[in-house]
C-alpha positions, 0 to 999 in steps of 0.5 A: 258680862252675862247673866245665865237663865239657869242661874238667874240669881248669879251675874258675872262681870268682867273687869280689865284694869279696874274697868267693867268691860263689855262682851264685845270688847272681851270677844274682840280682844282675846289676847288681853284676857288670856290669863284670866280665869277659864270658863270651867273655873267660872262654871265651878264657882257658879255651881258652888254658889248653887249648892250653898245659895241662901234664899233671896240673895243675889250673887255677882261673880267678879272676874279680873286679872286678879282672879275671881271674887264673889259679892252677894246682896239681899234682894231688898238692897238691890 
């Protein structure tokens, strides 16, 4: 859903029922996402990635009704 400048090697994607959702959909349907991971939980994951980041690796934090998962990829494969 967003990519933060201070963590330019990390992006987040939010899914609902297997489909990527836009920020607009997320913001306009808070009841749908009420039991998703909290902002604090997501920031903790970002901070943990920052502490263990490997050179030239990009990370995608996947947020869904099932929780948080992390995918990583080398720059060359992007």
